[in-house]
Backbone bond lengths (Angstrom), bond angles and torsions (degrees), N, CA, C in turn:
res aa  C-N    CA-C-N  psi(-1)  N-CA   C-N-CA  omega(-1)  CA-C   N-CA-C  phi
1 M - - - 1.442 - - 1.499 107.97 -
2 G 1.329 117.36 147.02 1.404 123.97 175.93 1.541 108.95 -68.99
3 T 1.341 116.50 146.10 1.397 119.82 -174.91 1.583 113.19 -66.42
4 T 1.335 114.68 -29.79 1.542 118.15 173.84 1.448 111.23 -63.00
5 D 1.440 118.18 -47.39 1.403 121.67 178.42 1.553 111.10 -62.46
6 L 1.307 115.62 -40.73 1.449 120.00 -177.46 1.569 110.32 -63.49
7 L 1.320 116.64 -40.59 1.427 122.16 -179.08 1.528 106.47 -67.30
8 S 1.268 119.92 -40.04 1.541 122.26 178.77 1.502 109.88 -61.07
9 Q 1.324 118.42 -44.03 1.454 120.38 -178.94 1.512 113.26 -68.69
10 I 1.325 114.25 -37.32 1.476 118.58 175.29 1.563 112.16 -61.97
11 K 1.376 114.42 -40.65 1.487 121.01 179.45 1.485 114.24 -63.88
12 E 1.364 115.25 -23.23 1.437 117.01 173.83 1.527 112.58 -66.71
13 V 1.285 117.81 -31.10 1.458 122.95 178.42 1.532 111.58 -94.40
14 R 1.348 114.49 -41.63 1.512 118.25 -179.86 1.516 108.33 -128.35
15 P 1.361 118.27 84.95 1.459 123.67 -173.33 1.476 114.00 -53.71
16 T 1.342 121.40 -25.37 1.523 125.55 -175.64 1.424 114.17 -84.43
17 T 1.296 120.22 -4.20 1.435 124.34 -178.55 1.557 110.97 -63.38
18 T 1.366 116.59 128.34 1.444 119.53 -179.83 1.455 111.81 -99.12
19 K 1.354 117.83 162.44 1.439 125.75 176.80 1.582 108.18 -56.34
20 Q 1.367 113.05 -46.51 1.451 118.54 179.86 1.573 113.91 -57.02
21 A 1.286 112.34 -43.16 1.527 118.18 -178.23 1.530 106.69 -66.23
22 L 1.264 119.37 -35.69 1.483 121.17 -179.77 1.457 110.48 -67.05
23 Y 1.344 121.23 -47.61 1.406 124.48 -175.97 1.570 109.44 -68.95
24 Q 1.341 118.52 -32.19 1.398 123.65 174.83 1.478 112.70 -58.33
25 T 1.421 112.46 -47.76 1.479 119.12 -178.24 1.501 113.69 -71.29
26 L 1.370 114.80 -33.14 1.475 120.09 178.54 1.517 108.74 -67.20
27 R 1.323 117.94 -38.19 1.552 121.44 -179.42 1.543 106.96 -62.09
28 K 1.378 115.18 -43.64 1.406 120.86 -179.02 1.513 111.83 -62.02
29 L 1.375 118.18 -47.06 1.468 123.41 175.88 1.482 112.10 -63.32
30 K 1.289 118.45 -36.71 1.449 120.51 176.83 1.530 113.71 -60.52
31 K 1.302 113.44 -44.39 1.467 123.04 178.53 1.546 109.75 -61.95
32 E 1.310 116.68 -33.01 1.440 122.73 -177.16 1.561 110.94 -87.30
33 E 1.352 114.14 -1.88 1.506 125.38 -176.56 1.534 112.89 60.21
34 V 1.302 111.92 36.38 1.551 117.03 174.78 1.464 107.90 -87.79
35 V 1.349 118.55 -38.56 1.475 120.79 -178.42 1.511 108.33 -126.91
36 V 1.319 112.53 163.01 1.489 119.53 173.35 1.574 107.22 -122.08
37 L 1.288 114.03 132.96 1.500 120.66 178.76 1.430 114.31 -110.69
38 R 1.306 118.72 134.89 1.415 120.47 -179.69 1.588 110.45 -161.16
39 S 1.283 114.21 120.32 1.530 118.07 179.41 1.521 113.35 50.03
40 K 1.330 116.13 48.55 1.421 123.65 -178.56 1.525 116.28 61.69
41 L 1.261 117.76 21.70 1.459 126.48 175.25 1.504 106.99 -110.59
42 V 1.381 115.12 138.41 1.438 122.30 175.35 1.507 111.54 -114.88
43 S 1.344 116.18 130.69 1.472 120.90 176.31 1.489 109.66 -127.58
44 L 1.308 118.34 148.27 1.468 119.50 166.66 1.485 111.62 -68.15
45 S 1.308 117.58 132.84 1.472 119.83 179.96 1.512 113.99 -66.52
46 H 1.305 116.84 134.75 1.410 122.78 -178.91 1.531 110.93 -63.82
47 I 1.346 116.38 -31.18 1.420 122.43 178.49 1.557 108.46 -67.76
48 W 1.352 115.64 -44.10 1.440 120.19 -179.50 1.489 110.95 -66.35
49 I 1.323 120.11 -38.62 1.456 126.19 176.88 1.504 111.11 -58.74
50 N 1.327 114.64 -47.94 1.454 121.91 -179.92 1.599 111.30 -62.68
51 K 1.289 113.44 -42.09 1.546 118.96 178.59 1.506 107.65 -62.91
52 M 1.332 116.37 -44.22 1.519 118.06 -177.01 1.553 109.83 -69.62
53 S 1.280 114.50 -36.75 1.480 116.83 177.31 1.500 113.28 -60.92
54 E 1.333 114.95 -43.80 1.479 119.09 175.98 1.531 113.31 -65.52
55 Y 1.346 115.28 -36.64 1.415 121.35 179.56 1.560 112.45 -64.63
56 F 1.384 114.77 -50.91 1.449 118.81 -178.62 1.469 111.18 -68.44
57 S 1.286 120.06 -33.19 1.441 124.24 177.21 1.539 110.09 -59.16
58 G 1.356 111.86 -46.42 1.521 118.99 177.65 1.498 110.85 -66.28
59 A 1.315 117.38 -39.83 1.480 120.45 -179.64 1.554 112.49 -64.41
60 Q 1.351 111.93 -40.19 1.461 118.34 -178.20 1.551 107.70 -64.53
61 G 1.357 117.18 -39.09 1.454 119.43 176.81 1.512 114.15 -62.95
62 S 1.368 113.12 -40.80 1.509 118.66 179.04 1.417 113.73 -62.71
63 Y 1.387 117.05 -41.46 1.431 121.68 -178.93 1.472 115.00 -79.68
64 G 1.376 116.74 -33.73 1.429 120.57 -173.60 1.446 117.01 -87.95
65 S 1.397 116.65 -34.29 1.444 114.29 -169.51 1.530 113.30 -143.80
66 S 1.302 119.59 10.10 1.440 123.37 -179.38 1.466 112.50 -65.77
67 T 1.294 119.36 140.69 1.492 123.82 177.62 1.547 108.53 -75.75
68 E 1.288 117.79 -16.68 1.497 121.36 176.17 1.556 108.90 -125.44
69 P 1.335 117.32 74.60 1.458 117.45 -172.85 1.478 114.26 -68.02
70 S 1.377 118.56 154.26 1.399 121.16 -176.22 1.489 114.14 -89.10
71 E 1.354 117.68 -17.69 1.464 123.63 178.49 1.541 110.85 -76.21
72 D 1.288 118.38 127.40 1.430 122.74 -179.51 1.511 112.57 -56.29
73 F 1.350 119.12 -41.73 1.435 118.81 -178.07 1.511 114.59 -62.04
74 L 1.292 118.52 -24.52 1.442 118.87 179.35 1.590 113.67 -76.78
75 K 1.348 113.37 -8.73 1.465 117.51 -178.27 1.519 109.18 -99.49
76 L 1.343 116.69 8.48 1.535 118.60 -178.45 1.462 108.48 -69.22
77 E 1.319 115.28 140.98 1.436 126.64 171.02 1.535 109.75 -88.33
78 D 1.317 118.88 161.09 1.471 122.07 179.71 1.535 109.37 -58.70
79 G 1.300 117.25 126.63 1.470 125.78 -178.30 1.538 114.34 90.78
80 E 1.313 118.15 5.22 1.465 122.23 178.77 1.522 108.57 -101.06
81 K 1.403 114.46 159.76 1.504 119.32 -175.56 1.523 107.32 -148.37
82 I 1.332 116.37 151.65 1.466 122.64 169.21 1.528 110.42 -126.89
83 S 1.320 117.36 138.47 1.531 118.96 -177.90 1.552 106.63 -115.50
84 Y 1.324 113.69 150.23 1.433 122.43 179.29 1.534 107.33 -136.46
85 T 1.338 120.91 151.36 1.432 124.71 176.91 1.534 107.20 -129.82
86 F 1.373 114.88 143.72 1.483 121.22 -176.65 1.572 110.87 -135.55
87 K 1.323 114.82 158.48 1.418 117.70 -172.76 1.562 111.03 -86.80
88 S 1.308 119.19 -14.58 1.485 120.98 177.34 1.477 109.18 -154.07
89 P 1.379 115.44 164.05 1.468 117.03 175.29 1.514 113.64 -64.08
90 E 1.325 114.72 -31.18 1.450 118.47 179.94 1.529 109.48 -64.93
91 H 1.305 121.11 -43.79 1.437 125.45 -179.28 1.561 108.47 -69.27
92 T 1.386 112.45 -37.44 1.502 115.13 178.48 1.568 108.24 -60.52
93 D 1.293 115.93 -44.47 1.490 119.62 -174.91 1.538 110.94 -67.97
94 M 1.321 116.29 -27.93 1.528 118.55 179.89 1.543 109.00 -60.73
95 F 1.348 114.37 -46.89 1.490 118.31 -178.79 1.585 107.10 -78.20
96 W 1.280 116.73 -39.89 1.471 122.54 177.95 1.497 110.41 -51.65
97 G 1.349 116.87 -50.70 1.497 119.97 177.83 1.433 114.02 -58.19
98 H 1.379 115.52 -39.58 1.437 120.54 179.59 1.494 109.78 -62.52
99 A 1.363 119.72 -49.01 1.495 123.05 -179.28 1.479 109.01 -66.09
100 F 1.366 119.47 -37.67 1.427 121.97 -178.51 1.521 111.81 -61.32
101 G 1.403 115.45 -45.38 1.423 119.64 178.89 1.504 111.47 -61.93
102 I 1.293 121.07 -41.49 1.479 123.27 -176.57 1.506 108.16 -66.07
103 L 1.359 115.96 -47.18 1.483 121.06 -173.94 1.574 108.35 -69.95
104 S 1.350 118.09 -35.44 1.447 118.36 -178.26 1.537 109.75 -67.87
105 N 1.319 118.83 -27.57 1.477 123.59 179.34 1.554 106.89 -67.79
106 R 1.357 118.52 -32.37 1.440 122.80 -172.29 1.541 112.77 -91.96
107 V 1.314 117.05 -14.54 1.473 120.41 -176.62 1.486 112.05 -69.66
108 S 1.284 119.45 146.58 1.458 122.75 -174.90 1.538 111.81 -75.61
109 K 1.329 118.95 -42.60 1.446 118.37 -178.29 1.530 114.38 -150.85
110 S 1.306 120.85 -61.43 1.474 128.05 -173.07 1.489 113.27 -100.91
111 I 1.357 118.29 140.19 1.414 126.52 172.90 1.541 106.83 -119.68
112 F 1.359 116.05 138.31 1.452 116.09 -176.38 1.614 104.14 -124.71
113 I 1.360 114.50 133.71 1.407 124.66 177.50 1.510 113.55 -122.29
114 Y 1.303 120.67 128.65 1.484 124.10 165.09 1.498 108.84 -118.29
115 N 1.358 113.53 124.45 1.478 119.43 174.52 1.568 107.67 -131.28
116 P 1.307 119.33 137.43 1.435 120.34 170.70 1.484 113.33 -55.49
117 H 1.353 117.54 -42.84 1.389 126.71 168.14 1.503 108.80 -137.95
118 E 1.315 119.75 144.32 1.489 122.82 -179.04 1.606 107.44 -91.02
119 W 1.370 113.82 58.45 1.487 116.63 -176.62 1.501 111.41 -68.63
120 F 1.290 118.40 -21.73 1.506 119.86 -176.05 1.570 111.33 -57.80
121 I 1.284 116.63 -38.16 1.505 116.61 -177.92 1.515 114.09 -69.50
122 V 1.360 112.37 -11.32 1.519 116.19 177.76 1.530 108.45 -101.24
123 A 1.345 118.19 -50.59 1.455 119.37 -173.11 1.447 114.60 -87.78
124 R 1.328 117.58 -20.11 1.467 125.72 177.23 1.500 112.83 -125.27
125 E 1.340 113.56 43.69 1.482 121.58 -166.50 1.476 115.79 -56.97
126 E 1.341 121.24 -44.85 1.427 124.29 -174.08 1.511 109.85 -68.96
127 S 1.292 119.83 -44.51 1.538 121.25 -178.99 1.539 110.51 -70.56
128 E 1.377 114.55 -40.13 1.413 118.47 -178.78 1.544 112.27 -65.22
129 K 1.314 116.41 -45.54 1.455 119.91 179.64 1.548 110.01 -64.38
130 H 1.325 116.98 -40.00 1.441 117.89 177.68 1.516 113.79 -59.95
131 L 1.339 118.81 -40.70 1.437 122.06 178.99 1.553 109.47 -65.23
132 F 1.290 117.69 -42.09 1.497 117.86 -178.82 1.522 112.34 -71.05
133 Q 1.318 119.86 -36.27 1.389 125.09 -179.61 1.559 107.04 -65.71
134 E 1.292 118.96 -38.95 1.485 120.86 176.81 1.523 110.79 -62.88
135 I 1.297 117.90 -35.22 1.489 121.88 -177.55 1.541 106.89 -67.72
136 V 1.384 112.29 -45.71 1.519 114.26 179.89 1.502 113.64 -65.02
137 K 1.362 115.47 -42.53 1.510 117.22 176.19 1.568 113.67 -54.17
138 K 1.302 115.66 -34.67 1.382 120.00 -174.81 1.571 110.54 -92.32
139 D 1.296 117.32 11.01 1.411 125.10 170.80 1.561 109.31 60.28
140 K 1.279 113.36 42.60 1.547 117.56 174.54 1.591 105.91 -109.66
141 E 1.351 111.41 165.96 1.478 115.10 -175.13 1.559 107.08 -107.06
142 L 1.273 110.80 142.90 1.539 120.25 178.37 1.509 108.98 -122.73
143 N 1.309 115.03 126.34 1.608 120.28 179.98 1.529 105.59 -119.08
144 V 1.247 116.08 111.54 1.464 121.79 -179.91 1.476 108.76 -108.89
145 L 1.388 116.61 118.69 1.441 125.20 178.22 1.573 108.26 -112.91
146 V 1.297 113.44 124.62 1.462 118.84 -179.67 1.524 112.20 -111.70
147 G 1.340 116.81 132.51 1.481 118.78 -170.85 1.510 116.18 -89.84
148 N 1.300 119.01 23.98 1.386 125.83 173.62 1.506 111.91 -146.77
149 R 1.410 117.18 156.71 1.479 117.28 -176.46 1.531 109.93 -132.78
150 D 1.371 113.50 46.27 1.466 120.40 173.48 1.562 107.38 -70.95
151 D 1.326 114.07 172.10 1.459 121.38 -175.99 1.479 113.23 -55.52
152 I 1.375 114.55 -46.82 1.487 119.34 -179.55 1.513 112.60 -69.06
153 D 1.371 115.36 -34.07 1.458 118.95 175.72 1.510 111.02 -55.01
154 K 1.323 113.29 -45.66 1.478 120.52 -179.37 1.526 111.01 -68.42
155 E 1.385 113.10 -44.23 1.466 118.44 -178.78 1.566 113.63 -58.45
156 Q 1.363 114.48 -33.06 1.448 117.71 -175.54 1.491 109.71 -70.34
157 G 1.297 123.41 -13.34 1.445 123.41 177.86 1.437 113.78 -53.02
158 I 1.337 117.69 -25.43 1.486 122.97 -176.92 1.474 110.72 -62.99
159 W 1.326 117.21 -27.33 1.537 121.81 -175.66 1.531 109.59 -79.73
160 F 1.313 117.61 -8.40 1.497 121.90 -177.28 1.431 111.62 -117.65
161 S 1.361 119.85 46.68 1.451 122.62 -177.88 1.500 113.62 -97.10
162 E 1.307 119.46 5.99 1.407 119.11 176.30 1.504 111.99 -69.23
163 N 1.404 118.64 152.17 1.405 123.79 -178.48 1.461 115.74 -55.33
164 N 1.358 120.42 -37.45 1.449 121.82 -178.11 1.562 116.04 -89.94
165 I 1.355 113.12 6.71 1.493 117.57 -177.07 1.594 107.85 -116.47
166 Q 1.329 114.23 130.03 1.427 119.31 172.39 1.532 107.09 -116.76
167 Y 1.331 114.35 137.74 1.481 122.54 179.27 1.521 111.51 -130.41
168 F 1.327 117.01 135.96 1.434 119.18 177.80 1.540 110.69 -150.57
169 A 1.308 114.59 127.62 1.482 121.75 177.80 1.526 108.34 -104.66
170 T 1.309 117.32 127.82 1.449 123.64 -176.53 1.457 113.42 -128.00
171 V 1.353 116.18 154.38 1.505 121.14 173.72 1.528 110.19 -92.53
172 D 1.265 116.69 -2.91 1.497 123.22 -177.79 1.622 105.47 -63.92
173 K 1.309 114.84 139.69 1.480 117.66 173.20 1.538 109.68 -82.39
174 I 1.317 116.98 101.16 1.416 121.60 -177.68 1.529 113.84 -79.82
175 F 1.359 114.42 -43.53 1.458 121.84 179.39 1.561 106.93 -132.02
176 D 1.337 113.82 154.18 1.452 120.28 -177.83 1.526 112.89 -65.31
177 K 1.306 116.36 -45.02 1.464 122.17 -173.28 1.500 113.32 -85.67
178 R 1.243 115.37 125.37 1.538 123.20 -179.96 1.565 114.55 -67.95
179 N 1.384 114.70 -15.79 1.434 119.45 -176.30 1.580 113.87 -107.32
180 Y 1.334 112.14 17.76 1.455 122.34 -176.67 1.506 112.33 -95.23
181 Y 1.373 116.67 131.31 1.457 120.07 178.62 1.601 105.18 -130.87
182 L 1.331 113.31 150.83 1.475 119.14 -173.27 1.552 109.86 -141.52
183 N 1.351 116.02 135.70 1.450 123.27 169.62 1.563 108.84 -129.54
184 I 1.288 117.36 141.80 1.477 121.35 -177.78 1.490 108.20 -132.34
185 F 1.376 114.63 125.71 1.486 124.23 177.31 1.527 109.19 -129.38
186 D 1.334 112.59 95.42 1.474 117.21 -173.29 1.504 109.81 56.05
187 D 1.384 121.07 -114.18 1.459 122.16 -179.62 1.485 111.04 -99.75
188 F 1.338 119.39 4.14 1.461 120.74 174.38 1.522 112.33 -94.83
189 I 1.345 113.66 137.68 1.445 117.73 -177.39 1.501 110.23 -128.21
190 I 1.360 116.05 131.34 1.484 119.87 170.18 1.497 109.20 -106.82
191 E 1.353 116.54 128.39 1.499 120.06 175.59 1.466 107.38 -124.64
192 A 1.279 114.15 144.53 1.528 120.04 177.56 1.526 110.61 -137.48
193 W 1.317 114.21 143.74 1.444 123.72 173.32 1.525 109.25 -123.88
194 L 1.293 116.74 109.20 1.461 122.25 -175.89 1.577 108.42 -83.01
195 D 1.284 111.61 158.37 1.539 120.25 178.56 1.518 109.41 -50.13
196 E 1.347 115.81 132.71 1.504 119.29 -177.80 1.527 110.91 -61.56
197 K 1.333 119.05 -43.49 1.471 117.36 -179.89 1.523 114.18 -66.79
198 T 1.337 115.83 -34.57 1.485 119.57 177.31 1.533 110.28 -69.68
199 T 1.381 112.16 -34.10 1.490 115.39 177.68 1.476 111.74 -61.99
200 Q 1.351 116.21 -42.20 1.477 121.35 178.86 1.507 109.42 -61.27
201 E 1.315 118.03 -39.55 1.479 122.69 -176.39 1.563 106.77 -69.77
202 I 1.323 119.71 -39.28 1.414 122.43 175.68 1.490 114.73 -61.25
203 D 1.363 115.31 -43.46 1.450 121.75 177.66 1.565 108.38 -67.79
204 K 1.333 118.77 -36.70 1.465 119.89 178.15 1.579 109.81 -66.17
205 F 1.273 117.86 -38.46 1.421 121.23 175.84 1.471 111.69 -57.41
206 Y 1.300 117.44 -52.04 1.525 122.78 -178.67 1.497 111.20 -64.12
207 K 1.284 119.71 -30.41 1.495 122.32 178.85 1.507 110.52 -76.79
208 E 1.319 117.32 -36.29 1.488 120.51 -172.39 1.534 113.55 -90.37
209 E 1.389 116.45 -32.58 1.456 117.45 -178.97 1.557 106.98 -97.73
210 N 1.377 111.73 139.06 1.494 118.18 -175.53 1.503 113.04 -110.88
211 T 1.383 118.06 -3.04 1.448 120.97 175.44 1.444 111.56 -157.12
212 L 1.306 120.33 159.78 1.478 125.10 -179.35 1.554 108.77 -91.99
213 N 1.307 114.49 126.96 1.481 122.43 171.71 1.575 105.90 -147.84
214 E 1.267 114.17 -178.24 1.508 117.68 -175.48 1.520 110.87 -64.58
215 S 1.324 115.05 -37.88 1.515 118.31 178.79 1.525 111.49 -63.35
216 S 1.319 118.51 -49.56 1.426 123.14 -177.79 1.530 109.52 -67.65
217 K 1.318 119.39 -36.56 1.424 120.89 175.29 1.501 111.39 -60.62
218 Q 1.273 119.15 -49.45 1.526 122.45 175.88 1.510 113.45 -56.82
219 R 1.281 115.55 -35.99 1.461 118.40 177.62 1.527 110.79 -64.77
220 L 1.322 116.78 -41.47 1.483 120.33 -179.09 1.495 110.43 -69.00
221 I 1.323 116.24 -42.05 1.413 120.86 178.18 1.620 112.86 -56.86
222 S 1.305 111.70 -40.59 1.487 119.27 178.16 1.505 107.77 -63.34
223 V 1.310 118.39 -44.18 1.464 123.41 -175.98 1.543 111.63 -59.21
224 I 1.383 117.67 -47.86 1.346 122.06 -176.18 1.521 116.09 -75.99
225 S 1.353 114.13 -5.68 1.413 120.97 175.43 1.530 112.01 -86.45
226 N 1.298 118.29 -8.00 1.476 125.00 -176.47 1.489 110.54 -62.03
227 K 1.298 119.18 137.48 1.390 122.22 176.75 1.511 110.79 -74.54
228 G 1.312 116.75 152.06 1.493 121.76 -179.33 1.503 111.33 172.37
229 K 1.302 115.85 -173.29 1.493 120.78 178.32 1.467 109.88 -98.06
230 N 1.327 116.13 119.22 1.480 127.45 -176.18 1.538 107.56 -128.58
231 K 1.292 115.52 128.16 1.391 120.24 -179.58 1.499 113.58 -123.85
232 L 1.340 118.60 137.69 1.458 123.49 178.90 1.549 108.21 -131.82
233 T 1.282 115.30 133.83 1.501 121.16 173.71 1.592 111.99 -118.67
234 I 1.256 115.12 147.15 1.445 122.07 172.55 1.602 105.87 -121.73
235 S 1.279 120.01 121.88 1.401 123.02 179.38 1.495 110.92 -131.48
236 R 1.394 117.00 161.90 1.383 122.44 177.44 1.605 108.18 -125.47
237 N 1.241 113.56 111.07 1.531 115.91 -172.57 1.502 107.87 -155.45
238 A 1.327 117.70 97.65 1.472 127.72 -175.70 1.520 110.43 -54.45
239 R 1.312 115.05 -51.15 1.446 120.85 -176.26 1.456 112.64 -64.10
240 R 1.322 120.71 -48.80 1.460 124.40 178.75 1.533 111.62 -63.22
241 S 1.321 116.33 -40.66 1.415 124.38 177.38 1.565 111.01 -56.01
242 A 1.286 116.28 -49.06 1.470 122.30 177.57 1.492 112.48 -60.34
243 K 1.346 114.60 -39.30 1.483 116.86 178.38 1.533 113.82 -68.80
244 L 1.313 115.24 -38.92 1.500 119.82 178.01 1.478 114.14 -65.76
245 K 1.385 114.02 -34.59 1.441 119.58 -178.15 1.556 110.48 -66.66
246 N 1.359 117.44 -27.10 1.451 120.18 177.52 1.466 112.96 -62.22
247 I 1.369 117.61 -29.22 1.463 117.65 176.70 1.521 114.25 -58.56
248 F 1.270 117.80 -31.39 1.472 123.14 -178.07 1.500 114.01 -74.17
249 K 1.361 116.89 -18.41 1.460 121.40 -174.57 1.515 110.10 -60.35
250 K 1.305 119.21 -30.87 1.471 123.34 -171.71 1.544 106.11 -70.46
251 Y 1.352 120.11 -28.74 1.426 125.53 -170.18 1.574 116.74 -105.60
252 F 1.268 116.31 -23.06 1.468 120.61 -172.54 1.532 110.93 -131.67
253 L 1.315 112.01 153.76 1.500 117.59 172.88 1.462 109.85 -88.28
254 I 1.308 114.33 90.26 1.473 124.13 -177.43 1.448 114.48 -129.73
255 K 1.354 117.47 159.03 1.452 120.60 171.64 1.482 108.92 -102.61
256 V 1.354 119.58 112.73 1.399 124.38 -174.79 1.537 108.11 -95.86
257 E 1.317 114.98 126.87 1.521 120.67 173.70 1.510 111.20 -61.65
258 K 1.356 117.94 140.75 1.454 118.72 179.38 1.558 103.49 -106.71
């Protein structure tokens, strides 16, 4: 990219960035062999790309299949649990997606999701779709149960049309708390409780909006950025996992372990 175009794009994010600051940073990156500069054109260094490719390939192996994983939650014994707290649903989902990706790599076949609303596919579209696409590529099954049946809940079903993905929105009361979310990966369980006020705002969004467009999407993104108390736990419990999977039998064609 030309340096003038690069500066223009940076200014869209950081308006106060100067031309001098850009060139100072580029000189530093050039010295580190991250970029290549020629005739006011900037390119990512092929050497750096290869280094990063090797690094991320190794990191993926460590997180996805290592016999000695570095994430604490992968070291849980049956009956153990780890809890985390976050300032917003958005920050919760950043770590949540990370844990979801790691656990989905280790699951044998089927993954189970319960969400009051599947707002992730709207407000966190890129990361959510990436996780689901990885599941499909690895020929694993994904069962998504949604605890509401508002217009957008039904409309979102279009995003789950892959052969290995089942999606169902129901008016049945599955769990007592409206802010409760559940993921099951074999005997690993992720549970989340989002901030009560934010949960009310999410419910209000789904009641008031009847279709997805850029305006409604931005409204939802704003809602999940709100600060509040959000809790996420990861546990390992084979008996409880089997019991929770039975809930999904009513809605999906699945084989549930007994």
